[in-house]
FIKETOR-602124 format. One record per residue (C-alpha): x, y, z; chain; residue in three letters. Coordinates in nm, 4 decimals. Layout:
x->X y->Y z->Z chaine->A residu->ALA
...
***
This chain:
x->8.4750 y->19.0425 z->11.1231 chaine->A residu->MET
x->8.1199 y->19.0098 z->11.0929 chaine->A residu->ASN
x->7.8401 y->19.2882 z->11.0681 chaine->A residu->THR
x->7.5342 y->19.2299 z->11.2649 chaine->A residu->MET
x->7.1854 y->19.3788 z->11.2718 chaine->A residu->GLN
x->7.0572 y->19.4855 z->11.6238 chaine->A residu->SER
x->6.8653 y->19.1620 z->11.7697 chaine->A residu->GLY
x->7.0962 y->18.9226 z->11.6252 chaine->A residu->ASP
x->7.2026 y->18.7366 z->11.9423 chaine->A residu->ASP
x->7.3404 y->19.0481 z->12.0828 chaine->A residu->ALA
x->7.0108 y->19.1791 z->12.2397 chaine->A residu->SER
x->7.1277 y->19.0709 z->12.5811 chaine->A residu->GLU
x->7.4868 y->19.2063 z->12.5825 chaine->A residu->LEU
x->7.6043 y->19.4651 z->12.8373 chaine->A residu->MET
x->7.7363 y->19.7632 z->12.6544 chaine->A residu->TRP
x->8.0005 y->19.9912 z->12.7646 chaine->A residu->VAL
x->8.0727 y->20.3440 z->12.6439 chaine->A residu->LYS
x->8.4279 y->20.4058 z->12.5532 chaine->A residu->SER
x->8.6030 y->20.6370 z->12.8013 chaine->A residu->SER
x->8.7614 y->20.8326 z->12.5083 chaine->A residu->TYR
x->8.3892 y->20.9195 z->12.3848 chaine->A residu->SER
x->8.2652 y->21.2742 z->12.4755 chaine->A residu->SER
x->7.9936 y->21.3772 z->12.6657 chaine->A residu->SER
x->7.9140 y->21.6501 z->12.4273 chaine->A residu->GLU
x->7.7516 y->21.4136 z->12.1724 chaine->A residu->GLY
x->8.0495 y->21.3518 z->11.9501 chaine->A residu->GLY
x->8.2052 y->21.0325 z->11.8209 chaine->A residu->MET
x->8.0844 y->20.7625 z->12.0794 chaine->A residu->CYS
x->8.1643 y->20.3969 z->12.0377 chaine->A residu->VAL
x->8.0263 y->20.1164 z->12.2819 chaine->A residu->GLU
x->8.1705 y->19.7418 z->12.3069 chaine->A residu->VAL
x->8.0246 y->19.4581 z->12.4786 chaine->A residu->ALA
x->8.1771 y->19.1274 z->12.5182 chaine->A residu->ALA
x->8.0051 y->18.7829 z->12.4064 chaine->A residu->GLY
x->8.0942 y->18.4501 z->12.4545 chaine->A residu->PRO
x->8.2918 y->18.4169 z->12.1329 chaine->A residu->VAL
x->8.3003 y->18.7914 z->12.0120 chaine->A residu->ALA
x->8.3324 y->19.1467 z->12.0952 chaine->A residu->ILE
x->8.0675 y->19.3658 z->11.9597 chaine->A residu->HIS
x->8.1061 y->19.7165 z->11.8800 chaine->A residu->VAL
x->7.8217 y->19.9949 z->11.7768 chaine->A residu->ARG
x->7.7848 y->20.3513 z->11.7491 chaine->A residu->ASP
x->7.6225 y->20.4663 z->12.0794 chaine->A residu->SER
x->7.4014 y->20.7317 z->11.8992 chaine->A residu->LYS
x->7.2613 y->20.4668 z->11.6602 chaine->A residu->HIS
x->7.2201 y->20.1814 z->11.9159 chaine->A residu->ALA
x->6.9586 y->19.9833 z->11.7232 chaine->A residu->GLN
x->7.1880 y->20.0141 z->11.4019 chaine->A residu->GLY
x->7.4553 y->19.7952 z->11.2459 chaine->A residu->PRO
x->7.7103 y->19.6299 z->11.4970 chaine->A residu->GLN
x->8.0572 y->19.4884 z->11.4166 chaine->A residu->LEU
x->8.1439 y->19.1460 z->11.5753 chaine->A residu->ALA
x->8.5189 y->19.0751 z->11.6059 chaine->A residu->PHE
x->8.6217 y->18.7163 z->11.6900 chaine->A residu->HIS
x->8.7994 y->18.7400 z->12.0643 chaine->A residu->ILE
x->9.1414 y->18.6644 z->11.9092 chaine->A residu->ALA
x->9.0854 y->18.9249 z->11.6397 chaine->A residu->GLU
x->8.9923 y->19.1875 z->11.8928 chaine->A residu->TRP
x->9.3244 y->19.0843 z->12.1192 chaine->A residu->GLY
x->9.5333 y->19.1293 z->11.8163 chaine->A residu->ALA
x->9.4030 y->19.4650 z->11.7494 chaine->A residu->PHE
x->9.4476 y->19.5750 z->12.1095 chaine->A residu->ILE
x->9.7972 y->19.4327 z->12.1215 chaine->A residu->GLY
x->9.8687 y->19.6512 z->11.7886 chaine->A residu->SER
x->9.7136 y->19.9468 z->11.9730 chaine->A residu->LEU
x->9.9389 y->19.9087 z->12.2813 chaine->A residu->ARG
x->10.2509 y->19.8561 z->12.0565 chaine->A residu->ALA
x->10.1664 y->20.1901 z->11.8959 chaine->A residu->GLY
x->10.1388 y->20.0164 z->11.5654 chaine->A residu->GLU
x->9.8453 y->20.2755 z->11.4599 chaine->A residu->PHE
x->10.0011 y->20.5939 z->11.5659 chaine->A residu->GLY
x->9.8516 y->20.8403 z->11.7952 chaine->A residu->ALA
***
């Protein structure tokens, strides 16, 4: 996992808000797929720090979620 500051080769990404984010201003997460990484940021602080996960790392994480390894 890497942390990135906004503007680090991620400025042209297409961000998508999580379907689990509420429209009431609660916890909101956005993700964007890059050529080698999946980027994650807080939608309320779009210019703030971002996390970047290699595509294989992200795939393992999503697989673990689907398998129920993190609980509900």
